[in-house]
N, C-alpha and C positions, 0 to 999 in steps of 0.2 A: 504492502501499500503505499502510497505515495507518501507521507508526515512534508507541509507546506513548509517554507520559515517567515517565522511571523513576521518578517521584509512582508508578501507576500499575499496577509490576510489580509482584507476587504470582505464588501456584504456580499460582494459576486459568489466572492467565495463558499465563502458558506452556506452560502445556497444551492452553490453545487455539494460542497461536500453532502449536506444535508438529503441533496439528489439520489447520494448514490447511498447513504441510507436510509432510503422506503423506498427504493428500487422502485419509481414511477420517474415516469415521463412528469405527471400531472407535476402543469405553474403551482407553486407554492402563496400565499398571499403571505407579506410579510408578519405582517399578528399571529393570523389561523394560530390554533393548536396543532405542534404538531403530531397527537398524537392523533389528530380523528384525519392524518397522510400515513396510519398503521408504522407510524415510529413508533417500536419496544423503548425496554428499561436496558439494553440488550448492548443496546445500540449506543444508549444517553448510557450511560457508564466504556465503551468503549471513546467515544468523542471526549469525553474527559481524560479519558489514559496522552490520546491521541494531545490537544492543547497543552495538560503538563510535559510532555513531550517534547512544543514547540515550550514550553516557559512560562505556558502562563497557565495561573490555580484558579480551576472551574468544577467545582464538585460537580458529582452527581444529583446533590441535592438541591445545586447553582444552581444547578442546566433544568434535570425537573417540576422545580416548582413553576417556573414561568416558561415554556417548550413551542417558545414563536422565534421564526429566525429575525423579530427587533430587538428583543427578551438576550437574547442570544448572544449577539453583534453587542449589545450596549457594555454586555459583562465580560466579553473578549475582550473586546476595545475600555474600557475603563482597567482595562488588568495589561498594555502591549505598555 
């Protein structure tokens, strides 16, 4: 799996990464709960680990609390 560099992170990167996690080609609404698109807790845990490898601390709990692209990007951007 391709782990991005911190400098590569962007809302577009996040949307593409989530698209791979849910294995669906549909357009993801940035404010929509990602669980409705089929995102599961295993994928969230894996994503949390990926972020940690990039030097961004975002716990499973933080990601699972409000699983939307908008909230995730705000969290990631605040930790960069």
